[in-house]
N, C-alpha and C positions, 0 to 999 in steps of 0.2 A: 604501428601507425596504419599499415594497410588493413590489418584485421579490424582495427577500431573504425576505420573509414567504411569498410564493408558492412559492419554491424549497423553503423549509423544509416547507411543507405537502405538496408533492409527495413529498419524501423520507419524511415520515410516512406518507403513503398507500402508498408502495412497501413500507416496513417492515411496516405493518399487513397488507398483502396477503401478504407472505411468511409472517408469523406465522399468518394465517388458513389459508394453504395447508398449513403444517406441522401446524397443529392438526387440519385435516380429514384429512390423511394419517395422523396418529396414531390418530384415531377410526376410520378405515377399516381400519388394520392391526389395531386391537384387536377390530374386529367380525369379522375374518376368522378362520376356524378355524385353530388352530396345533397342531402335534404336540409334546407335552411328553415328552421322552425322557431317559433316563440313558445317555449314550454318550460317556465321556471319551476323549480322543485318546491314541494310543499314545505312551508315554514321559512322560505327565503324572504328576506326584506331587501328591497331594492331602493336605493336613494336616487332621486332624479333632480337634476338642476337644469332649468331652462333659462337661457339668456335670449331676449328678443328685442329687436329694434325695428320700429315702424317709422318710415319717413314719407310724409305725404305733402304734395304740393298741388294746389288747385288754382287754375286761371280761368277766366271767362272764355268759353268756347268761341273761336273766331277772332280773338284779339291779336294784335301784332306788336312786335317789339318796337322800341323807340327808333332803332336803326332802319326799320322797315316802314316808317310813316310815309303816307302818300304825299305828293306835291301839294304844298299849301295853296297853289293856284287852282286846285281842283277840290274844293271842300266837300263836294258831293260824295267823293270816294273816301272821306276820312272815317276811320272806325269810331264806334261809339266810345271806346276807351282803350288805352294802352294796356298791355299785359301787366306791367308793373303796378298799375293802379288797383287792379283787382286780385292780385296774387295773394294767396293764403298758404302758409307753410306750418307744419307741425311735425315734431319729432318726439317720439315717446320711447322710453327704454323700460324694460321690466325684467327682473330676476326673480324666479320662483324656485324655492327649495321644497321638495316634497318627498314622500315615501310611499311605496306600494308593498303591501304584505300579501303573500300568497296564502289563500284560505283553502283552496281545494282545486281539483282538476278532474277532467273527464278525458275521453279519447280525443276530442277535438278542441276543447276550450280549457282555459284556466281562469278561476275566479280570484280576484284580488281586491283588497281594501286599500284605498289611497287617501292620504291626508296631507294638508299643507302645513309646513313648518314655519316658513318665513317668506315674505314678499318685499321686494325693494323696487321702487319705480321713480321715474322722473319724466318731465315733459318740458318742451321748449318750443316757442314759435319763432325763434331766431335761427336762421340757417347756419349750420356749422357750430352752434353753441348749444350743447346739451349738458346740463349739470349731472354730476354723479348721482346714481339712484340713491334714494333715502328709504330707510325701512319704514314700512307701514304695518299696522296691526293685521296679522293674517287671520282671515275668517276661519273659524273652527269648523271647517267643512270636511266631511268625510264622505267618500263615494265608494260604492261597490260596483265593480265592472267586470265584464268577462272579455277575455282576449283570445281570439282564435289562433291557431298555429301559424296562419299566414300574416298575422299582425292586426287584423280588423278587430275593433272593439265595440262593445255595447254597454252603455251605462245604465244601471238599474234605477237609481233615484234621480228624479227630475230637478231637485233643488240643489244640485251641485254648483259650486262656485265657478265663476268664469275662468279663474286661473287654473283650476284642476281640469276643466273642460279643454282649455287650450293645450294641456299636456296629454290628456288621456282620451278625451271624447273624440270619437270618429277617427282614431288613428287609422290611416288607410291600410288596407290589406296589401302591403308592399311586397311581400315575399311570394315567390313562386310556390304553387301547391305541389309541384312535381320536382324530383331531383334535377339539379342543374350542374353543368360543368362550367369551368372558367371560360368566359367569353359568351355564355348564353345570355339571351335577352328575353324579357317578358313585358307585357303592357298592362297597366291598371288605370281605371278611371276612379276619381274621388271627388267629393264635394268639399269646398272650403268656404268660410264666411268672407263676404266682401267687406273690407275695412272701410271703404268709402261710402257704404250704404248699409245702415243698420237693418238687420233682418234678411238681407239678400245673400244669395250664395253664388259662388262661381264653380265651374267644373274644370278639373285638371285631368288631362290625359297624359300619363307619364310612361316613359319607357325606362325600365331598370336593366342594368347589366351587372352580372357577376364578374367582377374584375380580377380578383385574386384571393388566395388563401395565405394567411400569415401565422406566425407563432405556432409552427408545427401543425397547422391545420385548424387551430382553435378559433381564429378570427377570420370572418368572411368580409371582404371589402366590396361594397356595392355602390354604383353610381346611378344617378337618375337625371333625366331630362324630360321636360314636358311643356305643354302649351295650355293656356288658360282661355276660357270662354264663359259666356253666361250660362247659368243653370236656370232656365225658365221655370222649371218646376218649383224652384226655391223662392220665387217671387222677385220683386225688384224691377225698377224701370231703367236701370243704367245699361250702357253698352260697355263691355269689358273685353280686353285682350291682354295677353302677356305671356310670360315664360317662367318656368321653374327649373332650377338646377340644384344639384346637391350630391352629397356622398354620405354613406352611413357604414357603420361597422356592427356586425352581428357576432357576439361572443357565443360560440357554439357550445361551450361548457356551461355557461350561465343560461343559455337558451333565451337571450334577451338582446335587443338592440342597445348597445352601450354608448354609441355616439352617432349623432346626426348633425350635419351642417347643411342648411338649405337657404336658398335665396329666391324670392319671388319678385319679379318686376311686372307691374300691371299698369294699364292705362284704362280709365273709365270715363265715360261721359255721363255725368250725373245731372238729372233734371229735378231740381228742388221744387217745392210747392210754390215758392215765390222767387222771383229773380231769374236771371239768365242761366242757361245750362253751363256747367262747369266741367272742364277737362281736368281730371284728377289723376296724377301719376303717383304710384305707391311702390315703395321698395321695402320688403320685409326680409330681414336677415334673422335667422334663428339657429341657435346652437343648443342641442340637448346632450347631456352627458349623464350616464347612469352607471351605477356600480353596486355590487352586492355589499350589504352592511355586514361586517364581520362580527 
């Protein structure tokens, strides 16, 4: 019994030693700077699914709620209309299934061919009620684009569909160009289209943080926070402000961002050609998930 107990204790000590060594190795690897890059291999096919919901509400600027109506004895101070009378709401949902095929690469960029497989969409003007997306005919659109190692993209053909542009066009250069350690931060500026005003752009200034490494160092977890403002160079007459929050995962073996969850909350004052200015609040939630096609 004593001999058996001693042997068992020795085995436990050996196992504990192995675990401690593995733990120390993991901590050491996490502490070492790593280079986070987009660099898929030649011949890889990457499937991408995008789920996006856009919730927009517009009210006449300067309106008041029913509870805030002025005293009826002082009609001179009465507003032109209550908020409820001019409120407009719209919620749209879109699911896009696409693929990107690696065609070639250089020292700094990778060339890919992307195509749409399927699109599902829905829209509703009733708050809180949005029907399930229904499938629509996917445009037979194919685009060729180049992606830099830091994530920035450039599309070659100008006739790409809006759905493919939403996924691949002007993907921001979100990754640091230098090796980073867990806890490091870096800042990027990017342009995004304004949903409330066609043709206008907003500017996002975002701070990214390398939060941790997982799956034996294969997955890098990154969080982001940013602020929105007008991009005057992109045109548009509205005033916009807001925030961006999100997280993403970089598969270092695939060398591609395999998951992104982001939310944008924005408020714009839109001045239409006719009618009073409108205050438009917009919430965009987006989930992108990518995987290598086996």
